[in-house]
C-alpha positions in Angstrom: 19.5 -21.5 -8.1 21.4 -24.6 -6.6 19.8 -24.9 -3.0 23.2 -25.7 -1.3 25.3 -23.4 -3.5 26.3 -19.8 -3.4 24.7 -17.3 -6.1 26.2 -14.1 -8.3 25.3 -10.9 -6.6 24.2 -9.4 -10.2 20.4 -9.2 -9.8 20.5 -8.2 -6.3 22.6 -5.1 -7.3 19.8 -4.4 -10.1 17.2 -4.3 -8.6 19.0 -2.1 -5.3 19.6 0.5 -8.5 16.2 0.3 -9.6 14.3 0.3 -6.6 16.7 2.9 -5.5 16.2 5.8 -8.3 12.4 4.9 -8.3 12.5 5.9 -4.1 14.7 9.3 -5.1 12.3 9.6 -7.8 8.6 9.5 -5.5 10.4 11.6 -3.1 11.4 14.6 -5.5 7.5 14.2 -7.0 6.0 14.4 -3.2 8.2 18.0 -3.2 7.2 19.2 -6.8 3.4 18.3 -6.4 3.4 20.3 -3.1 2.3 17.4 -0.8 4.7 18.2 1.7 3.0 21.4 2.7 -0.7 20.0 1.6 0.1 16.4 3.2 1.8 17.2 6.4 2.4 21.1 7.2 -1.0 21.9 6.7 -3.6 19.3 8.8 -3.7 20.9 11.9 -5.3 16.9 12.9 -3.9 13.3 12.2 -5.0 10.2 12.1 -2.4 8.5 14.1 -1.9 4.7 14.0 -2.5 2.7 17.5 0.7 3.0 19.8 2.3 5.9 17.5 0.6 8.6 18.9 3.9 10.5 19.5 4.5 10.9 16.3 3.9 13.8 14.5 5.3 15.9 11.7 8.5 18.0 11.6 7.6 21.9 12.0 7.3 23.8 9.2 9.9 23.9 6.9 12.1 20.6 8.8 10.1 18.6 7.2 11.2 19.9 4.0 14.4 18.6 4.9 13.6 15.5 6.0 12.2 14.4 2.3 15.8 16.1 0.9 17.1 13.9 2.8 15.2 11.3 1.7 15.8 11.6 -2.1 19.3 12.1 -1.0 19.6 8.7 0.7 17.4 6.7 -2.2 20.2 8.0 -4.3 23.1 6.9 -2.4 20.9 3.2 -2.0 20.9 3.7 -5.5 24.3 4.3 -6.6 26.1 1.6 -3.5 27.2 4.7 -1.7 27.2 4.4 1.8 24.7 1.9 1.3 24.5 0.3 4.6 23.9 4.0 5.7 21.3 5.3 3.2 19.4 2.2 3.5 18.9 2.6 7.0 18.1 6.3 7.1 15.5 6.0 4.3 14.4 2.8 5.7 13.4 5.1 9.1 12.7 8.1 7.2 10.2 6.9 4.9 8.1 5.1 7.1 8.5 7.5 9.7 6.5 9.6 6.8 3.8 6.4 6.5 3.4 6.6 10.4 2.1 10.6 10.6 -1.3 9.7 9.4 -3.2 6.4 8.7 -5.2 8.5 6.0 -1.3 8.4 3.9 -1.9 4.6 4.3 -1.2 2.4 0.8 -0.2 -1.0 -0.1 2.8 0.0 -1.6 3.6 2.1 0.9 3.7 -1.0 3.4 5.9 -2.1 1.0 8.3 0.4 0.5 9.1 0.0 3.9 9.1 -3.9 4.6 12.0 -4.0 0.8 14.1 -1.3 2.3 14.1 -2.6 6.1 15.1 -6.0 4.5 17.6 -4.6 2.1 19.3 -3.0 5.0 20.8 -7.1 6.1 21.5 -7.6 2.2 25.0 -7.5 0.3 23.4 -5.4 -2.3 26.6 -3.9 -2.8 28.9 -6.5 -3.5 28.8 -5.1 -7.1 28.7 -2.1 -8.9 28.7 0.2 -5.8 30.4 3.4 -5.8 31.7 3.4 -2.3 30.8 0.0 -0.3 31.8 -1.4 3.1 32.4 -5.0 1.2 34.9 -5.8 -1.7 33.3 -6.5 -4.5 32.4 -10.2 -4.2 31.4 -12.9 -6.8 29.5 -15.0 -4.5 27.2 -14.5 -1.9 24.5 -16.1 -0.2 21.4 -17.3 -2.0 18.9 -16.2 0.9 18.3 -12.3 0.2 16.9 -12.9 -3.2 14.7 -15.8 -1.6 13.9 -13.8 0.6 13.0 -10.5 -2.0 10.8 -13.2 -4.4 8.9 -14.3 -1.5 8.4 -10.5 -0.7 7.0 -10.3 -4.1 4.8 -13.8 -4.4 3.5 -12.9 -1.0 1.6 -9.8 -2.7 0.9 -11.3 -5.6 -0.6 -14.3 -4.1 -2.8 -12.4 -1.4 -4.0 -9.6 -4.0 -5.3 -12.9 -6.3 -7.1 -14.7 -3.2 -8.6 -11.2 -1.8 -10.3 -11.1 -6.0 -12.2 -14.8 -5.1 -15.1 -13.3 -4.2 -18.6 -12.0 -5.5 -18.4 -8.5 -6.1 -15.1 -9.3 -8.1 -15.7 -12.0 -10.1 -19.6 -12.0 -10.6 -20.3 -8.3 -10.5 -17.1 -6.8 -12.0 -17.4 -4.8 -9.5 -15.4 -2.0 -8.8 -13.6 -2.5 -12.3 -17.2 -1.5 -13.8 -16.9 1.7 -12.1 -13.3 2.7 -12.7 -13.3 1.6 -16.4 -15.9 4.0 -17.2 -14.4 6.9 -15.0 -11.9 6.2 -17.9 -13.8 6.2 -20.7 -12.8 9.3 -22.3 -9.3 8.2 -22.9 -8.1 8.5 -26.8 -8.2 5.2 -28.6 -9.1 3.3 -25.4 -11.6 4.9 -23.7 -14.7 3.1 -26.6 -12.8 -0.2 -26.1 -13.2 0.4 -21.9 -17.2 0.6 -22.3 -17.3 -2.2 -24.7 -19.8 -4.5 -22.7 -18.4 -7.8 -20.8 -15.0 -5.4 -20.4 -15.0 -5.0 -17.4 -15.9 -8.5 -16.9 -12.7 -9.3 -18.5 -10.9 -7.5 -16.9 -11.7 -8.5 -13.2 -11.0 -12.1 -14.8 -7.8 -11.4 -16.0 -6.6 -9.4 -12.8 -7.4 -12.6 -10.6 -5.4 -15.0 -13.5 -2.5 -12.5 -13.3 -2.2 -12.1 -9.6 -2.5 -15.8 -8.7 -0.7 -17.2 -12.0 2.2 -14.9 -12.5 4.1 -16.0 -9.3 4.8 -19.4 -10.8 5.4 -18.2 -14.0 7.8 -16.2 -12.8 9.6 -19.5 -10.9 9.4 -22.1 -13.9 12.5 -21.0 -15.8 10.8 -21.9 -19.3 8.1 -19.8 -18.7 10.2 -16.7 -17.4 10.5 -14.4 -20.0 7.0 -14.8 -21.2 5.9 -14.1 -17.2 8.0 -11.3 -17.2 7.0 -9.4 -20.3 3.3 -10.1 -19.4 4.9 -8.2 -16.2 5.7 -4.9 -17.8 2.5 -5.0 -20.4 0.2 -5.7 -17.2 1.6 -2.7 -15.0 2.0 -0.1 -17.8 -1.5 -0.9 -18.8 -3.0 -0.4 -15.1 -0.1 2.4 -15.1 -2.3 3.8 -17.5 -5.8 3.7 -16.6 -5.1 4.3 -13.5 -3.8 6.6 -10.4 -1.9 4.4 -8.5 1.3 6.0 -8.5 4.8 4.6 -8.2 2.9 0.8 -7.9 3.7 -0.6 -11.1 7.0 0.4 -11.4 8.1 -1.3 -8.3 6.4 -4.4 -9.2 8.3 -4.4 -12.5 11.7 -4.1 -11.0 11.0 -6.8 -8.4 10.1 -9.2 -11.1 13.8 -8.6 -12.3 15.3 -10.9 -9.8 13.4 -13.8 -10.8 16.1 -13.5 -13.4 19.2 -15.7 -12.6 21.0 -14.1 -9.9 24.0 -13.3 -12.3 21.6 -11.1 -14.7 21.8 -8.8 -16.3 25.7 -11.0 -17.0 26.0 -14.2 -18.7 28.6 -16.3 -16.3 30.7 -19.3 -15.6 31.9 -20.9 -13.0 31.2 -23.6 -10.2 29.1 -21.9 -7.6 30.8 -22.5 -3.8 28.9 -24.1 -1.4 26.8 -22.3 0.9 28.1 -21.3 4.3 25.1 -21.9 7.3 23.2 -19.3 8.7 23.4 -18.5 12.4 20.6 -19.9 14.1 19.9 -16.5 15.5 19.4 -15.0 11.3 17.3 -18.3 10.9 14.8 -17.8 13.7 15.0 -14.3 12.4 14.1 -15.0 8.9 11.2 -17.8 10.0 9.8 -15.2 11.8 9.2 -12.6 9.2 8.5 -15.5 6.8 5.7 -16.6 9.3 4.3 -13.4 10.2 4.4 -12.4 6.0 1.8 -15.2 6.0 -0.5 -14.9 8.5 -1.3 -11.3 8.7 -3.0 -10.5 5.7 -5.1 -13.9 6.9 -5.9 -12.8 10.3 -9.0 -11.5 10.1 -10.6 -14.7 7.7 -10.8 -14.5 3.6 -14.5 -12.1 4.2 -13.0 -9.3 1.4 -16.2 -7.5 1.6 -17.0 -7.0 5.0 -13.4 -6.3 5.7 -13.4 -3.4 3.2 -17.0 -2.3 5.0 -15.5 -2.3 8.3 -11.7 -2.0 7.9 -10.9 -4.8 10.2 -8.2 -7.0 8.2 -8.5 -4.7 5.7 -4.5 -2.9 5.7 -1.7 -4.8 5.5 -3.1 -8.0 3.7 -2.5 -7.1 0.0 -6.2 -6.3 -1.0 -5.1 -4.4 -3.9 -7.7 -2.6 -5.8 -10.6 -4.4 -4.5 -12.9 -2.0 -3.1 -14.3 1.1 -4.2 -15.9 2.6 -0.9 -16.8 6.4 -0.7 -18.6 8.0 2.8 -20.4 10.8 4.2 -20.0 11.7 8.0 -21.5 14.5 10.1 -20.6 14.6 13.9 -23.3 15.9 16.7 -22.0 16.9 19.8 -24.7 17.1 23.3 -22.2 19.3 25.6 -22.9 18.5 29.6 -25.0 21.5 29.3 -27.2 19.7 27.1 -26.2 22.4 24.0 -26.3 20.4 20.7 -24.0 21.2 17.9 -23.7 19.9 14.8 -20.0 19.6 13.2 -19.0 19.3 9.4 -16.0 17.7 9.5 -14.5 19.3 6.4 -14.3 22.4 8.6 -11.2 21.0 10.8 -9.8 18.5 7.9 -7.9 18.8 4.2 -10.4 17.1 1.7 -8.0 14.5 1.8 -8.3 13.2 5.5 -12.0 14.4 5.0 -12.5 11.7 2.1 -10.3 8.7 3.7 -12.3 9.3 7.5 -15.5 9.2 5.8 -15.3 5.6 4.5 -13.6 4.2 7.5 -15.5 3.5 10.6 -12.3 3.6 13.2 -11.3 6.7 11.7 -14.5 7.9 12.2 -14.0 7.1 15.8 -11.1 8.1 16.7 -12.2 11.4 15.2 -15.1 11.7 17.2 -12.8 11.4 20.1 -10.9 13.9 19.4 -14.1 16.2 19.3 -15.2 14.6 22.4 -12.0 15.7 24.4 -11.4 19.1 22.9 -15.6 20.1 23.4 -16.3 17.4 26.5 -19.3 16.3 24.8 -21.0 13.3 24.0 -20.4 12.4 20.3 -22.7 11.0 17.7 -22.3 10.5 13.9 -25.1 10.5 10.7 -22.2 8.3 8.7 -23.3 6.4 5.7 -21.0 4.8 2.8 -21.2 3.4 -0.2 -19.4 -0.3 -1.3 -18.6 -1.3 -4.6 -21.3 0.6 -6.3 -24.0 0.0 -3.7 -26.6 2.4 -2.9 -25.5 4.3 -0.4 -26.4 2.8 3.5 -25.9 3.9 7.2 -22.1 2.6 8.5 -22.3 3.7 11.9 -24.9 3.2 14.9 -26.4 6.8 15.4 -27.2 6.2 18.5 -24.0 5.5 19.8 -21.6 7.9 21.8 -18.6 7.6 20.1 -16.5 8.7 23.2 -17.7 5.8 25.5 -15.3 2.7 26.0 -15.7 0.3 25.2 -17.9 0.5 22.2 -21.2 -1.6 22.1 -21.2 -4.5 19.7 -22.9 -3.3 16.5 -21.6 -0.1 16.6 -21.0 -1.0 12.9 -23.8 -1.4 11.3 -23.5 -4.6 9.1 -23.3 -4.7 5.5 -26.5 -5.0 3.8 -26.3 -6.8 0.4 -29.7 -5.1 -0.8 -31.7 -2.5 -0.3 -30.2 0.8 1.7 -30.7 3.7 3.2 -30.4 6.7 1.3 -28.0 9.4 2.4 -26.1 12.2 0.4 -23.0 10.2 -0.4 -20.5 11.1 -3.0 -20.0 9.9 -6.3 -17.7 6.9 -6.8 -14.7 7.2 -8.9 -11.3 5.6 -10.2 -8.7 4.3 -8.0 -6.7 6.9 -6.5 -3.5 6.7 -4.8 -1.9 9.2 -2.1 0.9 10.7 -1.3 4.3 10.6 -1.9 4.5 7.5 -4.2 1.3 8.1 -5.5 -0.8 10.7 -6.3 -4.5 12.0 -5.0 -7.4 11.0 -4.1 -8.2 8.3 -1.9 -9.0 4.6 -2.4 -6.3 2.3 -1.1 
């Protein structure tokens, strides 16, 4: 792709079609599995993001209307039918779903919001569009394809960096847990139980994430790299319930082909028209943010998985298996003490996600404090990457207090632990619209 020349718009159009189709399917899957009611309508409490406490689910059937509208918009995006309007509505509407509850967070939900937001400003409907606001174009500026490529490279790069830790490379955790849980698969099951398989899978995953962007960018290795992308993500889709993520990454890999792909076209590309300074400033800021967010808390992989600080938004994909158990103890102003089991107030998915995240435990404790006018302390335990269960939060700290004292999250112990009624670990799972049930990120 010449730096100073325009490019063909066809590979961008292919990505639009693939991405829009995947999102339409994801919304239909959300409806078919009953997740609209289970995850948005039934819960009486939602773990909102800081600054977004005003976001609430639509009442009753309007949530169904919202998701149906997203499916229609995603279909319009794929077809290139009023592309900008459909992309705008889908991007805003999907991000709204994601912001309703922090227990819904998954890395690829975040990726979907980023991709749909970027595509709103791209001429992805320059060709193969049913009803475009643009006339069909033979050439477009190269920045849209370059920016989308950058986004997928960022995902792979930081996912690979996150795997360069002792848990992943030395202990083969949590891969040992996940592969053992899939040993019942026909044909593949006995292979997954073989000695050394978890270590091989862990090292392969790290090498793949770090190398595949370079191999996709190089013309001589691009086709072999694309075959590897398809094979790798089909295997992860088969082994682990991670929903639409593998298909999104396969669709993204098509962007690394020649911009005229899948057609063979000749012609001399015209020179690139310089972008306005404001557009350059926005693109530069976006690139800088995407580079800075993943490193905002350093590279302490296990510690960030334990404390929850800096873990989300950083492309730390499938590096931690963490399960928890928590009970809340309220002390009212009259001295009465009450023990609260969160299963009486939250649905099972919310309980599973909250119990392993100290910040969500804190938020629910403060909700209980406001509701009952009480101090709230917790017995919270968690197990990370097959370590024995240990205490997660100092039981003497009133989580309703502002600010919380230093050390309210008990540091991760590398050896030895306190026993507790922790629930057993299970393979990684993705939750909700774009994925399937249980809890791991």
